[in-house]
C-alpha positions as semicolon CSV with decimal commas, in nm:
position;residue;x (nm);y (nm);z (nm)
1;M;0,021;0,399;1,579
2;Y;0,276;0,617;1,397
3;N;0,513;0,882;1,503
4;I;0,530;1,212;1,325
5;K;0,842;1,115;1,127
6;A;0,664;0,808;0,983
7;V;0,352;1,006;0,903
8;S;0,550;1,273;0,720
9;T;0,738;1,014;0,511
10;M;0,411;0,823;0,428
11;L;0,216;1,133;0,310
12;D;0,514;1,362;0,206
13;I;0,392;1,634;0,446
14;P;0,661;1,823;0,636
15;A;0,635;1,751;1,014
16;T;0,626;2,127;1,069
17;T;0,309;2,141;0,855
18;I;0,144;1,863;1,027
19;R;0,209;2,033;1,365
20;A;0,080;2,355;1,230
21;W;-0,246;2,203;1,093
22;E;-0,297;2,041;1,442
23;M;-0,216;2,347;1,658
24;R;-0,356;2,631;1,449
25;Y;-0,659;2,471;1,288
26;G;-0,739;2,174;1,505
27;A;-0,718;1,945;1,211
28;I;-0,631;1,640;1,418
29;A;-0,593;1,539;1,780
30;P;-0,305;1,275;1,808
31;L;-0,244;1,086;2,117
32;R;0,071;1,137;2,328
33;S;0,318;0,870;2,430
34;K;0,440;0,853;2,795
35;S;0,737;1,063;2,688
36;G;0,515;1,314;2,527
37;Y;0,571;1,231;2,157
38;R;0,275;1,250;1,920
39;L;0,118;0,918;1,817
40;Y;-0,101;0,910;1,500
41;S;-0,370;0,649;1,436
42;D;-0,476;0,527;1,098
43;S;-0,765;0,753;1,122
44;D;-0,542;1,051;1,176
45;V;-0,332;0,952;0,872
46;D;-0,650;0,921;0,662
47;D;-0,755;1,281;0,785
48;L;-0,414;1,426;0,689
49;R;-0,416;1,254;0,351
50;W;-0,766;1,389;0,283
51;L;-0,662;1,749;0,383
52;K;-0,356;1,723;0,166
53;Q;-0,563;1,628;-0,132
54;Q;-0,807;1,921;-0,083
55;T;-0,526;2,173;-0,053
56;E;-0,313;2,038;-0,335
57;T;-0,564;1,911;-0,594
58;R;-0,849;2,145;-0,530
59;G;-0,644;2,447;-0,421
60;I;-0,857;2,531;-0,119
61;S;-0,707;2,680;0,204
62;I;-0,624;2,456;0,493
63;S;-0,865;2,634;0,717
64;R;-1,146;2,571;0,480
65;A;-1,045;2,219;0,427
66;V;-1,049;2,151;0,796
67;K;-1,402;2,303;0,833
68;Q;-1,513;2,072;0,546
69;L;-1,349;1,766;0,718
70;Q;-1,529;1,852;1,046
71;Q;-1,861;1,900;0,874
72;L;-1,828;1,558;0,702
73;K;-1,739;1,400;1,030
74;R;-2,056;1,545;1,191
75;E;-2,272;1,427;0,899
76;Q;-2,114;1,075;0,866
77;G;-2,029;1,012;1,238
78;A;-1,674;0,908;1,137
79;S;-1,364;1,023;0,961
80;P;-1,439;1,032;0,593
81;R;-1,221;0,768;0,417
82;P;-1,102;0,943;0,089
83;P;-1,138;0,691;-0,201
84;E;-0,804;0,559;-0,291
85;P;-0,683;0,687;-0,622
86;Q;-0,741;0,430;-0,893
87;P;-0,428;0,379;-1,123
88;Q;-0,657;0,403;-1,425
89;Q;-0,789;0,749;-1,322
90;Q;-0,432;0,879;-1,289
91;G;-0,322;0,729;-1,623
92;L;-0,073;0,486;-1,442
93;T;-0,138;0,137;-1,339
94;F;0,053;-0,059;-1,093
95;E;0,170;-0,285;-1,379
96;R;0,281;0,009;-1,586
97;L;0,467;0,158;-1,283
98;I;0,646;-0,178;-1,238
99;E;0,745;-0,186;-1,602
100;Q;0,871;0,165;-1,614
101;I;1,091;0,124;-1,295
102;Y;1,210;-0,208;-1,422
103;E;1,326;-0,057;-1,752
104;A;1,500;0,233;-1,572
105;L;1,689;0,004;-1,353
106;A;1,778;-0,236;-1,630
107;A;1,933;0,064;-1,815
108;Y;2,106;0,177;-1,490
109;R;1,908;0,507;-1,484
110;I;1,888;0,531;-1,105
111;D;1,755;0,900;-1,099
112;Q;1,474;0,809;-1,328
113;A;1,384;0,500;-1,117
114;N;1,380;0,720;-0,800
115;L;1,161;0,983;-0,970
116;L;0,907;0,703;-1,077
117;L;0,920;0,567;-0,726
118;E;0,844;0,913;-0,577
119;I;0,539;0,951;-0,824
120;G;0,408;0,617;-0,709
121;F;0,435;0,702;-0,338
122;S;0,261;1,045;-0,415
123;M;-0,026;0,852;-0,588
124;F;-0,082;0,533;-0,378
125;T;-0,055;0,432;-0,031
126;Y;0,279;0,320;0,095
127;L;0,133;-0,038;0,159
128;D;0,028;-0,053;-0,199
129;M;0,364;0,054;-0,323
130;F;0,533;-0,216;-0,125
131;H;0,291;-0,494;-0,191
132;R;0,177;-0,421;-0,541
133;V;0,477;-0,261;-0,699
134;L;0,810;-0,321;-0,515
135;G;0,716;-0,675;-0,428
136;P;0,621;-0,776;-0,775
137;L;0,917;-0,589;-0,929
138;M;1,157;-0,774;-0,688
139;E;1,001;-1,109;-0,800
140;R;1,046;-1,016;-1,165
141;V;1,403;-0,913;-1,121
142;G;1,485;-1,243;-0,958
143;E;1,308;-1,459;-1,224
144;D;1,471;-1,260;-1,498
145;W;1,817;-1,292;-1,348
146;E;1,786;-1,665;-1,304
147;D;1,655;-1,697;-1,674
148;G;1,957;-1,491;-1,791
149;R;1,761;-1,182;-1,906
150;L;1,935;-0,968;-1,654
151;S;2,300;-0,955;-1,568
152;V;2,439;-0,992;-1,210
153;A;2,516;-0,620;-1,206
154;Q;2,159;-0,531;-1,311
155;E;2,015;-0,773;-1,046
156;H;2,222;-0,627;-0,773
157;L;2,145;-0,281;-0,855
158;A;1,765;-0,347;-0,869
159;S;1,777;-0,540;-0,537
160;Q;1,968;-0,274;-0,367
161;F;1,731;-0,015;-0,499
162;V;1,433;-0,197;-0,358
163;T;1,581;-0,309;-0,029
164;Q;1,701;0,055;0,050
165;R;1,344;0,172;0,035
166;F;1,233;-0,098;0,261
167;F;1,502;-0,013;0,512
168;Q;1,410;0,349;0,494
169;F;1,054;0,268;0,615
170;F;1,182;0,010;0,885
171;R;1,354;0,289;1,064
172;L;1,036;0,512;1,085
173;F;0,838;0,299;1,326
174;P;0,896;0,324;1,704
175;V;0,975;0,002;1,898
176;D;0,757;-0,140;2,165
177;E;0,999;-0,269;2,429
178;S;0,741;-0,504;2,571
179;L;0,722;-0,714;2,250
180;P;0,970;-0,987;2,178
181;R;1,255;-0,932;1,947
182;V;1,257;-1,106;1,609
183;L;1,548;-1,232;1,411
184;A;1,464;-1,261;1,024
185;F;1,682;-1,416;0,759
186;C;1,696;-1,640;0,450
187;P;1,917;-1,951;0,512
188;P;2,226;-2,041;0,303
189;G;2,157;-2,069;-0,070
190;E;1,840;-1,849;-0,045
191;H;1,844;-1,518;-0,223
192;H;1,466;-1,450;-0,266
193;Q;1,390;-1,217;0,022
194;I;1,099;-1,010;-0,086
195;G;0,838;-1,203;0,122
196;L;1,060;-1,171;0,425
197;L;1,098;-0,803;0,363
198;L;0,723;-0,762;0,336
199;F;0,687;-0,958;0,665
200;T;0,940;-0,749;0,837
201;L;0,762;-0,436;0,728
202;F;0,448;-0,568;0,876
203;L;0,623;-0,643;1,217
204;R;0,793;-0,294;1,212
205;Q;0,441;-0,136;1,151
206;N;0,341;-0,317;1,463
207;N;0,633;-0,174;1,659
208;V;0,836;-0,503;1,679
209;E;1,211;-0,477;1,685
210;V;1,346;-0,693;1,407
211;L;1,713;-0,792;1,339
212;Y;1,711;-0,841;0,962
213;L;2,016;-1,047;0,834
214;G;1,874;-1,072;0,486
215;P;1,958;-1,342;0,217
216;D;2,207;-1,632;0,219
217;T;2,268;-1,617;0,593
218;P;2,507;-1,881;0,734
219;D;2,433;-2,029;1,073
220;D;2,782;-1,924;1,199
221;G;2,726;-1,688;1,486
222;L;2,356;-1,730;1,510
223;L;2,364;-1,889;1,850
224;E;2,570;-1,613;1,998
225;L;2,343;-1,343;1,836
226;I;2,024;-1,497;1,966
227;A;2,177;-1,519;2,321
228;A;2,312;-1,182;2,322
229;R;2,003;-0,999;2,196
230;D;1,748;-1,226;2,378
231;I;1,575;-1,317;2,054
232;R;1,246;-1,488;2,111
233;I;1,117;-1,541;1,752
234;V;1,302;-1,654;1,444
235;S;1,141;-1,575;1,098
236;I;1,285;-1,774;0,818
237;S;1,203;-1,769;0,446
238;V;1,289;-2,067;0,221
239;T;1,180;-2,093;-0,133
240;R;1,390;-2,361;-0,295
241;E;1,327;-2,724;-0,219
242;E;1,701;-2,817;-0,253
243;N;1,754;-2,589;0,053
244;V;1,486;-2,742;0,274
245;A;1,707;-3,007;0,421
246;S;1,973;-2,771;0,549
247;C;1,715;-2,527;0,666
248;L;1,548;-2,803;0,867
249;S;1,868;-2,892;1,015
250;M;1,939;-2,531;1,117
251;I;1,600;-2,492;1,287
252;E;1,658;-2,818;1,479
253;R;1,992;-2,696;1,609
254;L;1,843;-2,369;1,720
255;A;1,549;-2,534;1,881
256;R;1,781;-2,780;2,082
257;Q;1,994;-2,477;2,204
258;F;1,693;-2,254;2,281
259;P;1,393;-2,458;2,366
260;R;1,177;-2,151;2,425
261;L;1,248;-2,009;2,078
262;R;0,955;-1,971;1,842
263;F;0,966;-1,994;1,470
264;V;0,765;-1,853;1,186
265;L;0,835;-1,996;0,839
266;G;0,738;-1,875;0,487
267;G;0,833;-1,915;0,136
268;Q;0,739;-2,155;-0,144
269;G;0,970;-2,431;0,001
270;A;0,823;-2,401;0,356
271;G;0,570;-2,654;0,279
272;S;0,830;-2,930;0,250
273;L;0,990;-2,882;0,601
274;G;0,816;-3,161;0,755
275;K;0,508;-3,232;0,959
276;E;0,656;-3,124;1,299
277;L;0,726;-2,780;1,161
278;Q;0,413;-2,722;0,955
279;R;0,254;-2,538;1,256
280;Y;0,505;-2,267;1,201
281;V;0,437;-2,203;0,837
282;L;0,256;-1,876;0,773
283;G;0,046;-1,766;0,476
284;A;0,147;-1,450;0,268
285;D;-0,160;-1,230;0,332
286;N;-0,184;-0,946;0,584
287;E;-0,501;-1,102;0,749
288;T;-0,322;-1,420;0,826
289;W;-0,019;-1,211;0,957
290;Q;-0,236;-1,015;1,186
291;E;-0,408;-1,314;1,332
292;W;-0,068;-1,472;1,382
293;F;0,056;-1,149;1,554
294;E;-0,235;-1,144;1,803
295;R;-0,181;-1,508;1,885
296;N;0,188;-1,518;1,916
297;M;0,350;-1,183;1,967
298;K;0,132;-1,061;2,258
299;N;0,162;-1,398;2,440
300;C;0,550;-1,407;2,415
301;P;0,676;-1,145;2,641
302;R;1,048;-1,057;2,657
């Protein structure tokens, strides 16, 4: 479920317009939280996206678009899922968008990179943008920096550009206080955080409060933080095999201090953490994440 701010950002529709479409035309009927706030389902978001397409690309009125939507629902017995725009049909592929944003950032053209990003979000779903554009973009930036094709300044600029967009979306999703808090970080020496950012986005979508510490996080102060914020789950990403030993030592210290603490581990180096920790290693696809969420988060009350 999403609040109106999240839906407004995802679809680029002003919140006042969403409320007007609901109240004047009966376009959607969102649920309400105990506090009276609107809560929108995935089906509501699809309906609003469809209505936006009709009014903007076909130029029809919202009242007519709502009538068409209602007719389609009666005929199909469900909310019509508008076909996701194919990059080829729009003249822009995911790969080309990555290339254009990369070139803009490498040339320090932030305004151009932001414009390209907004075009991407207007064409594709926000999940596609994060998983198929920003994620691969971040991976390419990291690889090119390591190979000397990007300077430190270029890498920092690109990394900040991508992580800022993630953080903007993190703040949009409400927190379910009944779910356990999660601490997410990369251990010392680890700078590749894109997988951890995507997993954190998944958790925030599911209304989990996540304290995100980011890359190259030392263990100094972690014990105090976990105790002060009543952290129940720690998510760690490790990609380099040379960092596995220190990461394993950190996990063992945390587990001794907090026996009830649970871990979820990811990254290319997680497979080398040892047999006793392999049960915590999680794959990188959304279906696996959802299965893990159902199995762990709902059975780990605060």
